[in-house]
C-alpha positions in Angstrom: -7.1 5.5 6.7 -9.4 2.9 5.1 -9.1 1.0 1.8 -12.6 2.1 0.9 -11.5 5.7 1.1 -9.8 5.1 -2.2 -11.6 2.1 -3.7 -14.7 3.1 -5.7 -17.4 0.7 -6.8 -16.7 1.3 -10.5 -13.2 0.0 -9.9 -14.4 -3.3 -8.6 -14.3 -6.0 -11.3 -15.7 -9.3 -10.3 -15.0 -11.3 -13.4 -11.7 -10.4 -15.0 -11.4 -11.6 -18.6 -7.6 -11.2 -19.0 -5.5 -14.4 -19.1 -2.0 -13.0 -18.6 -0.2 -10.4 -16.4 -0.2 -7.5 -18.9 -3.9 -8.1 -19.8 -5.0 -8.1 -16.2 -3.1 -5.0 -15.4 -4.6 -3.3 -18.4 -8.1 -4.4 -17.4 -7.7 -3.3 -13.7 -6.1 0.0 -14.8 -9.0 1.0 -17.0 -11.5 2.2 -14.3 -8.7 3.3 -12.0 -7.2 5.6 -14.7 -10.7 7.1 -15.4 -11.3 7.7 -11.7 -7.8 9.2 -11.1 -7.9 11.3 -14.3 -4.8 9.5 -15.7 -4.1 8.3 -19.3 -4.8 4.6 -19.3 -1.6 3.7 -21.1 0.5 5.8 -18.8 -0.8 4.0 -15.8 -0.3 0.6 -17.4 3.3 1.6 -18.2 4.0 2.6 -14.6 2.6 -0.7 -13.3 4.5 -2.8 -15.8 7.7 -1.0 -15.0 7.2 -1.9 -11.4 6.5 -5.5 -12.4 9.9 -5.6 -14.2 11.6 -5.0 -10.8 9.9 -8.1 -9.4 6.5 -9.6 -9.5 3.8 -8.2 -7.2 2.2 -11.6 -7.2 2.5 -12.9 -3.7 1.4 -16.2 -2.3 -2.2 -17.4 -1.7 -3.5 -16.4 -5.1 -3.0 -12.7 -4.5 -1.6 -10.0 -6.8 -1.1 -6.4 -5.8 0.2 -4.4 -8.8 1.2 -1.0 -7.6 3.0 2.1 -8.6 3.5 5.8 -8.1 2.6 8.6 -10.5 4.0 12.1 -10.4 0.8 13.9 -11.5 -1.6 12.0 -9.3 -3.4 14.1 -6.6 -4.9 11.3 -4.5 -4.4 7.5 -4.2 -6.6 5.2 -6.2 -7.3 1.5 -5.7 -8.9 -1.1 -8.0 -10.0 -4.6 -7.2 -10.5 -7.6 -9.4 -11.3 -11.3 -9.4 -10.1 -13.8 -11.9 -12.5 -16.7 -11.5 -10.2 -19.1 -13.3 -6.9 -17.7 -12.0 -3.9 -16.8 -14.1 -0.1 -16.9 -14.1 1.0 -13.6 -12.5 4.5 -14.9 -11.7 3.6 -15.3 -8.1 6.2 -16.2 -5.5 4.4 -19.5 -4.9 4.0 -20.2 -8.6 0.3 -20.8 -8.2 -2.5 -19.1 -10.2 -3.5 -15.6 -9.0 -7.2 -14.9 -8.5 -7.5 -11.9 -6.2 -6.1 -8.5 -7.3 -5.7 -5.1 -5.7 -4.3 -2.4 -7.9 -2.8 0.6 -6.0 -1.5 3.8 -7.4 -0.4 6.8 -5.3 1.2 10.2 -5.8 5.0 9.9 -6.4 5.9 11.8 -3.3 3.6 9.8 -1.0 6.0 6.9 -0.3 5.0 6.4 3.4 1.3 6.5 2.5 1.9 4.1 -0.4 3.6 1.6 2.0 0.9 2.0 4.6 -1.8 1.2 2.1 0.1 -1.8 0.7 0.6 -3.1 4.3 -3.1 -2.7 5.0 -4.2 -4.5 1.9 -1.7 -7.3 2.6 -2.9 -7.6 6.2 -6.5 -8.1 5.3 -5.6 -10.6 2.6 -3.7 -12.8 5.0 -7.1 -13.7 6.5 -7.9 -16.9 4.6 -11.6 -17.0 5.4 -11.9 -13.4 4.1 -10.1 -14.4 0.9 -12.6 -17.2 0.4 -15.5 -14.8 0.9 -14.0 -12.4 -1.7 -13.6 -15.3 -4.2 -17.2 -16.3 -3.8 -18.6 -12.7 -3.9 -21.2 -12.2 -6.6 -21.0 -8.5 -7.3 -19.1 -5.3 -6.4 -21.5 -4.4 -3.6 -20.6 -7.7 -1.8 -16.9 -7.1 -2.4 -17.1 -3.6 -0.9 -19.1 -5.0 2.1 -16.5 -7.6 2.8 -13.6 -5.1 2.5 -15.5 -2.6 4.7 -15.8 -5.3 7.4 -12.1 -6.0 7.2 -11.2 -2.3 7.1 -13.1 -1.8 10.4 -10.7 -4.2 12.1 -7.9 -1.6 11.7 
């Protein structure tokens, strides 16, 4: 299982415009909803409900909003960079700049957890995070993730 099996180029946003949590989730959810065939607002609602349980902003400037959707057939992943960073209520209280959005079918709990773990593992690599932050376009992002994916 590779992240790139579920992350499509059109869901890679290299310059997020949103300045708050809900805004960034809406922005990231837009291409993912199109790719997955989901209503945009439904996906945003699922992700915001998950955020109410506890922030998916972890340390190191990383946010991984995620959720499960009943009618989804296959997992979908989105990626985004906030060049300035924003308050995502992260554990460390620092601005969040790197985002992965993950949505999986409701019954795929184990698969959901495995994808979350894989995303988290690659993002623990500080040089890789730096390369992602400096990437100029979606192709470069996908290339960096592909390289990281191959290590698993």
